[in-house]
C-alpha positions as CSV (number, residue, x, y, z in Angstrom):
1,M,16.9,47.9,-80.1
2,P,15.6,44.4,-79.1
3,K,12.1,43.6,-80.2
4,E,9.4,42.2,-77.9
5,I,7.6,39.0,-79.0
6,L,4.0,39.5,-78.1
7,L,1.4,36.8,-77.7
8,P,-0.9,37.2,-80.7
9,A,-4.6,36.7,-81.0
10,L,-4.6,33.0,-82.2
11,A,-8.3,32.8,-82.7
12,A,-11.3,35.2,-83.0
13,D,-12.3,34.7,-79.3
14,F,-8.7,34.2,-78.0
15,E,-8.1,36.3,-74.9
16,S,-5.2,34.6,-73.1
17,G,-3.1,31.5,-73.4
18,V,-0.5,29.2,-71.8
19,I,3.0,28.6,-73.3
20,E,3.1,24.8,-73.3
21,E,6.5,24.4,-74.8
22,W,9.3,26.5,-76.3
23,H,10.7,25.1,-79.6
24,K,13.5,27.7,-79.6
25,Q,15.9,28.4,-76.7
26,V,17.9,31.5,-75.8
27,G,20.6,31.9,-78.3
28,D,18.8,30.1,-81.2
29,R,18.5,31.7,-84.6
30,I,14.8,32.4,-85.6
31,E,13.6,32.9,-89.1
32,I,10.2,34.3,-90.2
33,G,7.7,31.5,-90.1
34,D,9.6,29.3,-87.7
35,V,7.5,27.6,-85.0
36,I,8.9,29.1,-81.8
37,A,6.4,27.8,-79.2
38,E,3.2,25.9,-78.6
39,V,0.4,27.9,-77.0
40,S,-2.7,26.3,-75.5
41,T,-6.0,28.2,-75.8
42,D,-9.1,27.3,-73.9
43,K,-9.7,24.5,-76.5
44,A,-6.6,23.6,-78.4
45,V,-2.8,23.8,-78.7
46,V,-1.7,26.1,-81.5
47,D,1.8,26.6,-83.0
48,L,3.2,30.1,-82.6
49,E,5.1,31.2,-85.7
50,A,7.8,33.9,-85.7
51,Q,6.9,37.2,-87.4
52,D,10.5,38.6,-87.4
53,A,14.0,37.2,-87.8
54,G,16.8,37.4,-85.2
55,I,18.2,35.7,-82.2
56,L,16.1,34.7,-79.2
57,G,17.6,36.8,-76.5
58,R,15.3,36.2,-73.5
59,I,12.3,34.1,-72.6
60,L,9.9,36.0,-70.4
61,V,7.2,33.4,-69.9
62,P,8.5,29.9,-69.2
63,A,6.6,26.9,-70.4
64,G,3.9,25.9,-68.0
65,S,3.5,29.3,-66.5
66,D,0.1,30.8,-65.8
67,P,-2.0,32.2,-68.7
68,V,-0.9,35.5,-70.2
69,P,-3.3,37.9,-72.0
70,V,-3.1,38.7,-75.7
71,D,-0.5,41.3,-76.7
72,S,1.6,40.6,-73.5
73,P,5.4,40.2,-74.1
74,I,6.5,36.6,-73.9
75,A,10.1,36.8,-75.2
76,V,12.7,39.3,-76.5
77,L,14.2,39.0,-79.9
78,L,17.7,40.4,-80.8
79,L,17.5,41.8,-84.3
80,D,20.3,41.3,-86.8
81,G,23.5,43.0,-85.7
82,E,22.5,43.1,-82.1
83,G,24.5,41.3,-79.4
84,S,23.4,40.2,-75.9
85,E,24.7,43.5,-74.5
86,A,21.6,45.1,-76.1
87,L,19.6,43.5,-73.4
88,D,21.4,45.4,-70.7
89,G,18.7,47.7,-69.1
90,F,16.0,46.4,-71.4
91,V,12.7,46.1,-69.5
92,P,9.9,44.4,-71.4
93,G,6.7,46.3,-71.6
94,A,8.5,49.6,-70.6
95,G,9.1,50.8,-74.1
96,G,12.8,50.0,-74.4
97,V,15.9,50.5,-72.3
98,Q,15.4,51.5,-68.7
99,P,17.9,51.9,-65.8
100,A,18.5,48.6,-64.2
101,G,17.0,48.4,-60.7
102,P,14.4,46.7,-58.6
103,S,12.3,45.9,-61.7
104,D,15.0,43.3,-62.7
105,R,14.3,41.2,-59.6
106,P,12.3,38.0,-60.0
107,E,9.9,39.3,-57.3
108,A,9.2,42.4,-59.3
109,I,8.7,40.4,-62.5
110,A,6.3,38.1,-60.7
111,S,4.5,41.1,-59.4
112,A,4.2,42.6,-62.9
113,R,2.9,39.3,-64.2
114,E,0.5,39.1,-61.3
115,A,-1.0,42.4,-62.4
116,L,-1.3,41.1,-66.0
117,V,-3.1,37.8,-65.2
118,G,-5.1,39.1,-62.3
119,E,-4.0,36.6,-59.7
120,P,-0.7,35.5,-57.9
121,V,1.7,33.5,-60.1
122,P,4.4,31.0,-59.2
123,V,7.4,32.9,-57.8
124,D,11.0,32.0,-58.4
125,T,13.3,34.0,-56.0
126,E,16.7,33.8,-54.5
127,A,16.7,32.8,-50.8
128,P,19.3,31.7,-48.3
129,G,18.1,28.1,-48.8
130,G,18.1,28.2,-52.6
131,R,15.4,29.1,-55.1
132,V,11.8,29.1,-54.1
133,F,9.0,28.0,-56.5
134,A,5.4,28.0,-55.3
135,S,2.0,27.4,-56.8
136,P,-0.4,30.4,-57.0
137,V,-2.6,29.2,-54.2
138,A,0.4,28.3,-52.0
139,L,1.8,31.8,-52.5
140,R,-1.5,33.5,-51.7
141,I,-2.1,31.5,-48.5
142,A,1.5,31.9,-47.4
143,R,1.0,35.6,-47.5
144,Q,-2.2,35.5,-45.6
145,L,-0.8,33.1,-42.9
146,G,2.5,34.9,-42.6
147,V,4.6,31.9,-43.7
148,D,8.1,32.6,-45.1
149,L,8.3,30.4,-48.2
150,A,12.1,30.4,-48.0
151,T,11.8,28.1,-45.0
152,V,9.3,25.7,-46.6
153,Q,10.3,22.4,-48.3
154,G,8.2,21.8,-51.4
155,S,6.6,18.5,-52.1
156,G,5.3,19.2,-55.5
157,P,6.9,18.5,-58.9
158,G,10.4,19.8,-59.1
159,G,10.3,20.8,-55.4
160,R,7.4,23.2,-56.1
161,I,5.7,24.4,-52.9
162,V,2.0,23.5,-52.8
163,L,-0.8,24.4,-50.4
164,G,-0.3,21.4,-48.1
165,D,3.4,22.4,-47.6
166,V,2.3,25.9,-46.5
167,E,-0.3,24.6,-44.1
168,A,2.1,22.1,-42.6
169,A,4.7,24.8,-42.1
170,A,2.1,27.0,-40.5
171,A,1.2,24.2,-38.1
172,N,4.8,23.7,-37.2
173,L,5.2,27.4,-36.4
174,G,2.1,27.4,-34.2
175,L,0.3,29.6,-36.8
176,P,-3.4,29.0,-37.6
177,A,-3.6,26.3,-40.2
178,S,-6.2,28.1,-42.2
179,V,-7.1,31.5,-43.4
180,P,-9.3,33.5,-41.0
181,P,-13.0,33.6,-41.9
182,A,-13.9,36.1,-44.6
183,P,-15.8,39.3,-43.5
184,A,-19.6,39.3,-43.7
185,G,-20.8,39.5,-47.3
186,E,-17.7,37.8,-48.8
187,P,-17.6,34.1,-49.8
188,A,-15.8,31.9,-47.2
189,R,-12.9,29.8,-48.4
190,T,-13.6,26.0,-48.4
191,E,-11.4,24.3,-45.9
192,P,-9.2,21.6,-47.6
193,P,-8.6,18.1,-46.0
194,P,-5.8,17.8,-43.5
195,A,-2.3,18.4,-44.8
196,G,-0.6,15.3,-46.1
197,T,-3.9,13.5,-47.0
198,Y,-3.9,14.6,-50.6
199,T,-1.8,15.9,-53.4
200,E,-2.5,18.9,-55.6
201,V,-3.0,18.5,-59.3
202,P,-2.5,21.9,-61.0
203,I,-5.5,23.1,-63.0
204,D,-4.3,23.8,-66.6
205,R,-5.9,26.5,-68.7
206,I,-8.1,24.3,-70.8
207,R,-9.6,22.4,-67.8
208,R,-10.2,25.7,-65.9
209,V,-12.1,27.2,-68.9
210,I,-14.1,24.0,-69.3
211,A,-15.0,24.2,-65.6
212,Q,-16.1,27.8,-65.8
213,R,-18.2,27.2,-68.9
214,L,-19.9,24.1,-67.4
215,V,-20.8,26.0,-64.2
216,S,-22.1,29.0,-66.2
217,A,-24.1,26.7,-68.5
218,K,-25.7,24.7,-65.7
219,R,-26.5,27.9,-63.7
220,E,-27.9,30.0,-66.6
221,I,-29.5,27.6,-69.0
222,P,-33.0,26.4,-68.0
223,H,-32.3,22.7,-68.7
224,F,-35.1,20.1,-69.1
225,Y,-34.7,16.5,-70.2
226,L,-36.5,14.1,-72.5
227,G,-35.8,10.4,-72.8
228,I,-36.5,7.7,-75.3
229,D,-35.6,4.1,-75.9
230,C,-34.5,2.9,-79.3
231,S,-34.4,-0.7,-80.6
232,M,-30.9,-1.2,-82.0
233,D,-31.1,-4.8,-83.4
234,N,-31.5,-3.7,-87.0
235,L,-28.7,-1.2,-86.7
236,L,-26.3,-3.6,-85.2
237,E,-27.0,-6.2,-87.9
238,L,-26.5,-3.6,-90.6
239,R,-23.2,-2.5,-89.0
240,R,-22.1,-6.1,-88.8
241,R,-22.8,-6.6,-92.6
242,L,-21.1,-3.3,-93.5
243,N,-18.0,-4.1,-91.4
244,E,-17.5,-7.6,-93.0
245,G,-14.1,-7.7,-94.6
246,H,-13.0,-4.5,-93.0
247,Q,-10.4,-4.1,-90.2
248,G,-9.3,-1.4,-87.8
249,E,-9.9,2.1,-88.9
250,A,-12.2,1.2,-91.7
251,R,-14.8,-0.3,-89.4
252,L,-17.9,1.7,-88.5
253,S,-18.9,2.3,-84.9
254,V,-22.3,2.8,-83.4
255,N,-21.2,6.4,-82.7
256,D,-20.8,7.0,-86.4
257,F,-24.4,5.9,-87.0
258,L,-25.5,8.2,-84.1
259,V,-23.8,11.2,-85.6
260,K,-25.4,10.5,-89.0
261,A,-28.8,10.0,-87.4
262,C,-28.5,13.2,-85.4
263,G,-27.6,15.1,-88.6
264,L,-30.6,13.7,-90.6
265,A,-33.0,14.3,-87.6
266,L,-31.9,17.9,-87.4
267,G,-32.5,18.2,-91.1
268,E,-36.1,17.0,-90.6
269,V,-36.6,19.1,-87.5
270,P,-34.6,22.3,-88.3
271,D,-36.0,24.3,-85.4
272,A,-34.0,22.0,-83.0
273,N,-30.8,23.0,-84.9
274,S,-30.7,26.4,-83.1
275,G,-29.1,28.4,-80.3
276,W,-29.7,31.2,-77.9
277,S,-28.4,34.7,-77.9
278,E,-29.6,37.7,-75.9
279,D,-30.9,39.4,-79.0
280,A,-32.4,36.6,-81.0
281,I,-32.8,32.8,-81.4
282,L,-30.2,31.6,-83.9
283,R,-31.4,29.2,-86.5
284,F,-28.3,27.4,-87.9
285,K,-28.1,27.0,-91.7
286,D,-25.7,24.0,-91.7
287,V,-26.2,20.8,-89.7
288,N,-22.9,20.6,-87.8
289,V,-22.8,18.0,-85.0
290,A,-20.2,18.4,-82.2
291,V,-19.0,15.1,-80.8
292,A,-17.8,14.9,-77.2
293,V,-14.3,13.4,-77.0
294,A,-12.3,12.6,-73.9
295,S,-8.8,14.1,-73.9
296,P,-6.0,14.4,-71.4
297,K,-7.0,18.0,-70.7
298,G,-10.7,17.3,-70.3
299,L,-13.8,16.9,-72.4
300,V,-13.6,18.6,-75.9
301,T,-16.2,18.8,-78.6
302,P,-14.8,18.9,-82.2
303,V,-17.3,19.4,-84.9
304,V,-18.4,17.1,-87.8
305,R,-19.7,19.6,-90.4
306,N,-22.6,18.9,-92.7
307,A,-23.3,15.6,-90.9
308,D,-26.6,15.3,-92.7
309,K,-24.9,15.2,-96.1
310,K,-21.8,13.1,-95.5
311,P,-21.9,9.3,-96.0
312,L,-21.2,7.0,-93.0
313,P,-17.6,6.1,-94.0
314,A,-16.7,9.8,-94.4
315,I,-18.2,10.6,-91.0
316,S,-16.4,7.6,-89.4
317,A,-13.0,8.6,-90.8
318,E,-13.5,12.3,-89.7
319,I,-14.4,11.3,-86.2
320,K,-11.4,9.0,-85.8
321,E,-9.1,11.7,-87.0
322,L,-10.6,14.3,-84.7
323,A,-10.4,11.9,-81.7
324,A,-6.8,11.1,-82.4
325,R,-5.8,14.8,-82.6
326,A,-7.8,15.5,-79.4
327,R,-5.9,12.8,-77.5
328,D,-2.6,14.3,-78.8
329,G,-3.7,17.9,-77.9
330,R,-3.5,18.9,-81.6
331,L,-7.0,20.1,-82.3
332,K,-7.1,23.5,-84.0
333,P,-9.5,26.3,-83.0
334,D,-11.4,25.8,-86.3
335,D,-12.2,22.2,-85.3
336,Y,-14.5,23.6,-82.6
337,K,-16.3,26.3,-84.6
338,G,-19.8,26.1,-85.9
339,G,-21.3,23.3,-83.9
340,G,-25.1,23.6,-83.6
341,F,-25.8,20.4,-81.7
342,T,-23.7,18.0,-79.5
343,L,-23.7,14.3,-79.1
344,S,-22.2,12.7,-76.0
345,N,-22.0,8.9,-76.1
346,L,-20.9,6.9,-73.0
347,G,-22.3,3.6,-74.3
348,M,-18.9,2.1,-74.8
349,Y,-18.3,2.4,-71.0
350,G,-21.5,0.5,-70.2
351,I,-23.4,3.5,-69.0
352,R,-27.1,2.8,-69.4
353,E,-28.3,6.5,-69.4
354,F,-27.2,9.9,-68.3
355,S,-28.0,13.6,-68.7
356,A,-25.5,15.9,-70.3
357,I,-24.9,19.7,-69.8
358,I,-25.7,21.9,-72.8
359,N,-22.8,23.5,-74.6
360,P,-23.8,27.1,-75.2
361,P,-24.9,28.8,-77.4
362,Q,-26.4,25.4,-78.6
363,S,-29.8,24.5,-77.3
364,C,-29.6,20.7,-77.3
365,I,-27.2,17.9,-76.4
366,L,-28.0,14.2,-76.8
367,A,-26.7,11.7,-74.3
368,A,-26.5,8.2,-75.6
369,G,-26.2,5.1,-73.4
370,A,-25.2,1.5,-74.0
371,A,-27.0,-0.7,-76.5
372,E,-27.9,-3.7,-74.2
373,Q,-30.2,-6.7,-74.1
374,R,-33.5,-5.9,-72.3
375,A,-36.8,-7.6,-71.9
376,V,-39.5,-5.9,-74.0
377,V,-43.1,-6.6,-74.8
378,R,-43.9,-7.2,-78.5
379,G,-47.3,-8.4,-79.7
380,G,-48.3,-9.2,-76.1
381,Q,-45.2,-11.4,-75.6
382,I,-42.1,-10.7,-73.6
383,T,-39.0,-11.1,-75.7
384,A,-35.3,-10.0,-75.7
385,A,-34.2,-6.9,-77.7
386,T,-31.2,-4.7,-77.9
387,V,-32.2,-1.3,-76.6
388,M,-30.4,2.0,-76.2
389,S,-31.6,4.8,-74.0
390,C,-31.1,8.4,-75.2
391,T,-31.6,11.5,-73.2
392,L,-32.0,15.0,-74.8
393,S,-31.0,18.0,-72.7
394,V,-32.9,21.0,-73.9
395,D,-32.6,24.8,-73.4
396,H,-36.3,25.7,-72.7
397,R,-35.7,29.2,-73.9
398,V,-35.3,27.9,-77.5
399,V,-36.8,24.4,-77.7
400,D,-40.0,23.5,-76.0
401,G,-41.1,20.0,-75.0
402,A,-43.1,19.2,-78.1
403,L,-40.3,20.2,-80.4
404,G,-37.8,18.2,-78.5
405,A,-40.1,15.2,-78.5
406,Q,-40.5,15.5,-82.3
407,F,-36.7,15.4,-82.7
408,L,-36.5,12.3,-80.6
409,Q,-39.3,10.6,-82.6
410,V,-37.4,11.2,-85.8
411,L,-34.1,10.0,-84.3
412,K,-35.8,6.8,-83.1
413,R,-37.2,6.1,-86.5
414,L,-33.8,6.5,-88.2
415,L,-32.0,4.3,-85.7
416,E,-34.7,1.6,-85.9
417,D,-34.7,1.7,-89.7
418,P,-31.0,2.2,-90.3
419,D,-31.2,1.7,-94.1
420,L,-32.4,5.3,-94.0
421,L,-28.9,6.3,-92.9
422,L,-27.4,5.0,-96.0
423,D,-26.9,7.2,-99.1
């Protein structure tokens, strides 16, 4: 009997994932250990390896579909000696061969997947005008407005029907162009701009989870903010000397010095290297600094472990490697684990100062701005100096103002006397 390929738990906290790409197609031979697909978790793209050998008989979850939970069937494998006829009457998730019937229709499959993921999914059905493919929100609103998707021309990628198409079709039919107001006590749906004035950009799994966590962190964590200005002239001169004769990847960045300084400051002020849980305050044993990195799927925070103990060149090389893999979507779940503190640096974009959102369960995140020339007073005289503003966002449940200020004082001392950052 054919064997279902289930989506395995790819990480300790992995609950669902998106099939980004299939490396095997129907009819391909699969051996144990072959990479058959790429699956995106909420933080990384992970290779999915085959646990059994056979022929790929059917793909149940196309690449780019909505997330599916762990242990859900994503494909069907024909075992050795089985032909395609073994798939006749085989219904995934039903325990084997079942009589063919309504469950084989695309609408029924979509309905079953809808029950799995908890929300409407893109539907691919046969209709007099051809195949109909709609985004989840377009499908939901079409049902609420009474619009027949078979009569709608999609304007999305590959002819996909998006929300604007449904609203335009509703207007042409004289139907209300929006969903009726929600009953009292239910949240009302935000009205979109007029149809045709925007395009929909699908929200992928990683960006959706990032958004959910940011909203939760900002709502639940009692943030407060501490700022300090650091003179950077000595550090920039040291960086210039260390980079002499080096090119490209071997050159140190200001961000490398910041990571090292954060690591040493946390070593001196260990109570700031902590996090919140409902049962206890967590004091982290290792000094692991997460570094905010922009990627095509949103902001990610890979971790530089033992940042207090590593020399600057090692930190620099590690950050460059993590950033490159982040841009390519190749970070692994382990790259995110264990961070006790986060650094977010927007100085390279000319941002003078900003406040960052804490990354739970951590209690602090440092936002570093640009090192820029400013007028300062020294010895009663106004002079020019290169100054960088740093803002520490703090979880007041864990770190109070005095402790946060102590951390920033140590950080300032290290940045202004950068020889302390050398081993």
